[in-house]
N, C-alpha and C positions, 0 to 999 in steps of 0.2 A: 549403320552405314548403308548405302545403296546396294552394295553387294551382299549384305546380310541383314535385311530389315527385320525388325521385331514382329512376330506374328500376333495379330490382334485377336482377342477372344471377347465375345459378346458379354456385356455387362461388367467389363473390367475397366480399371483406371490405369493410366500410364504416365510416367514422369516425362515432361518435356524439358530438355536442357537448353542452355543458351548457345551451345555449339551446334549449328545446323548439320554438321557432318554426321551426327549420331541420331538425328531425329527422323529416322525412316521406319515406317511401319507397313505391314502388308496383310492382305486378307484375300482368301480365295472364296468367291461367292458363286451362287447358282442362279439360274434363270428366275426372275421375279423376286429376288432377294434384295432388300433395301438395307443399306448400312448408314449409320449416323456417326459422325466424328464431331465432338464438341471440345474446343480448346478454351481454357481459362488461364490467362497469363498474369504474372505479377503486376504488369502494367498493361492496360488495354490499348488496342490500336486506336489511334486518333482519327478524327474525321479527315485530316489531311492525308494520313496513310491510306485510308480507304479510297479517297478520291483519286490519289495518284495511282493506286493499283488499278482501279477501273479504267482510268485514262490510258495507262500503259497498255493494258490488254486490248482496249478498243483500237489503239494505234498499231497493234500487231507486235508489240515487244514481249515475246514469250519468255525472255530471260530477265524480266524486271526484278528489281530487288525488293519490291513491295508486297508480293503475295503472302498470304498467311499459310496456304498449303499449295503444294504441287502434286499432281497425280500422274503416275507413270503406268505404262502397260507392262505385261509380263516379260518384255524384252528391254525394259528400262528406257523406253521412249516416252518423252514428255507428252502427255495428252491434254492436260487441263490445268489452268491456274485458278485459284479461288481467292477472293478478296474478303472473305468473311471468317468469323471464328467458328462457324459450323458448316459441315459438309453433309449433304444428303445425296446418296448415289444409289441407283437401282440397276442391277445387272440384267442384261437382256440375253445372257447365255452364261454357261459356266466359264469363269475367267478369274485371273488373279490381278489385283491392282496394288500398286505401291504408292504410299502417301508420304511426302516429306512435309513436316511442320516447320515453318520458318518464323522463329520468334522476332527476327528483325529488331534486335536491341530492346525487346520488351521483357527481358528477364526469363526466368524459368516459368513452368506452368504444369497443368494437369490436362491430360487428354481423356475424355469420357468416350467410350465406344459401345455401340449396340448394333446388332444385326437382326433383321426380322424377315422371315420367309413368308411371302404372301400376306395373308390376313392373320398370321399367328398372334399378333399383338392383341387381337380380339378374341380368338377362339382358344388360344393357349398362352395366356400372358405369363411372363417370367420376369425375374429381376426386380429392381427397386421400383416402388410405386411412383408414378409420374414420369418415368423414363419412357423412351420410345417403345420398349418391349412390353410395357405394362401401364398403359394410360389409365388415368383415374376417371371414374364415372363422374361427369360434371354435375354440380349442384347449383342451387340459386346463388350461393356465395362460395368462392373458392380462393384459397391463398395462392399467391403467385411467388414462386421461388426466384431468387436473383439469378441462379444458374438455370438457363433456359432448357438445359438437358432434362430437367425434371418438371417441365411445364407442359406435359401432354395429357389431354383429357379426351373422353369419348362420349358419344351420344347416339342413340338409336332413333332415327327420324323416319317420318313417313313422306311419301311423295306429295309435294304441295305444301308442306309444313314450313313456316317461316320462324326462324330463331333470331334472337337479339343477344349479342355479346357486347359487354361494356367493361373496359379495364379502368379501374380507379387506382392510379399510381400514388405511392407514398410521396414521391417527388415528381411533379408533372413534367411533361415535355416542354422544352424551351420554345420560344417564338421561332428560333431558327430551325428547330426540329419540326415544328408544325409546318413551317414554310416548305421544308424539304419534302415532307409527306404530301403536301398539296401538289408538289411538282413531280412527285415520283411516278415512274412508269415501270411496269413489270419487266423484269429481265427474263426473256424467254428461255435462256440457256439454263439458268439456275432457279427459275421460278421465285426470284427474290423481288419483292415489291420495292425495296429501297436499299437494303444492305446496311442500314444504319442502326440496327438493333432496336427498332421502334415498330415492330411488326407483329401481326398475328396471321395464322395460316389455317386453312381447312383442307383436310385430305379425306379420301375415302378409306375403307378398311384395309386396303392394300398399300396405303401411303401414296396413292396417285394424287397429284396436285389437283385441287378443286378451285381454291380462291385464296388470295392474300390481300391484306390491307395494311397500308402504312398509317398508323394511328390507333386510337383506342376504341373505336366503335365500328360495329358491322351488323347489318341485318342481311340474312341470307335465306332464300327459299330453295329447298331441296327438290331436285327433279325426279328422284326415285327413292324408294325405300332402301334403308341400309344403315349400318353403323358408320359414323364419321369420327374423325380424329381432329382435335383442335390443338394447335401449338402456339405458344406465346413467347416472344423474345423482346423484352424491353430493357435489356441490360444497359443500353445507352441513354435511358431516360434521365433527363434533368442536366446532362453534361454534354455540351457541344463538342468536347474533346473525346467523347466515347466511353468514358468510365463512369456511368451513372449508377444509381441505386438499384433499379430494376425490380423492386418488390412492390407489392400492392395486392388488390383484390380483384378477381375476375367475377363479374356478375353475369348470370345467364337466365334467359327466360324463353319459353316457347310462346309465340304469338298466334299459334293455331294455323288455320288454313286461310291465308289472306293473299292479296295481290303480291306479285313478285317485287322485291326490292333489289334484286341482283344488278 
């Protein structure tokens, strides 16, 4: 409940019930600490749910019935609504946040949680492999998990180096999903390229946003030396209603030092 939310611990899993009254969680973070919440429900949120959520927020309806999570400050004031099954938030000072998970008639579920201070995921990885706290060193061929919480990979690049990422899905994107990808524009608030679970992301070693793509292909040229983190979420693949297969193979190659494709 809001008055007594459950305390989140990194690399732990939590039960999400169908009664919203009890789905409150809290975490006290520090400056430059990034937290990740990933919800998996018995029934996925449909494209209609997601669209209505985004439209409601865009029209200023903060008490919409459609969000997947709500974020409150340490005085229980509503700060943010989220239309996705995953939340990434970086603290800019020591603070406490409260999150309510709203199943909205999607049944019960599981909440995965991780917290990363600065570049600890690179210099001091902990937890399950492939999770935000312990990204996997990317290879030429990499298995993609249906649960996107375990689809984090890392790569150490040089300035001017171009890489190519290609996702071969076991069940491909539908024509409607491809059309949505071609129309998608980045959401500057959440750094979400589409919000339809058909995306891949590039971050720096501190999980600062670098680039996102709606679709299965990206070529990117790095502007500076460093270790970068890739995240893949294709849980919506092959199903216009949102509950896709989400598995497949991630292919990776370095193209060396070529002209920019960004």
